[in-house]
C-alpha positions, 0 to 999 in steps of 0.5 A: 645706498642706491647710486642715484641717491648719493648726489643728494646726500652730499648736499644734506646739512649736518651740523654735528658729528657722532651721536649729537648728529642723531640725538634730536631726530631719535628723541623726536621719533621716540616722543612722537611714539610715546604721544601716539601710544598715550592717544591710543590708550586714552582713545582706542580706535583703529586710527589711533593704533595705526598712528602708534604702529607707524611711530613704532616702525619709524623707531624700528627703522632707525634702530635697524640702521644703527644696529652695527654701532652697538649690536648687542643692544640695538639689535635686541631693541630693533627686534622688540620694536618689530614685535610691537609693530606686528602686535599692533597690526593685529589689534 
């Protein structure tokens, strides 16, 4: 983390510790991705596939940040999300 960001981070409110602190955000990101995927399948358009790709990348970035916690599982998931994001770029 850049040193310039450290003072801002200390002021972030974190109500929980451990996985519960992450659960809500991960669920929200995953749900947004599923909704974007359903929209792209129901109404295929450049815009809808672009939105789906952005949501995939959001989850990919989150998995990359968490990889060190459970490398065997999350590294593989992050790699698959990266492949999906790349694939969606080509549509």
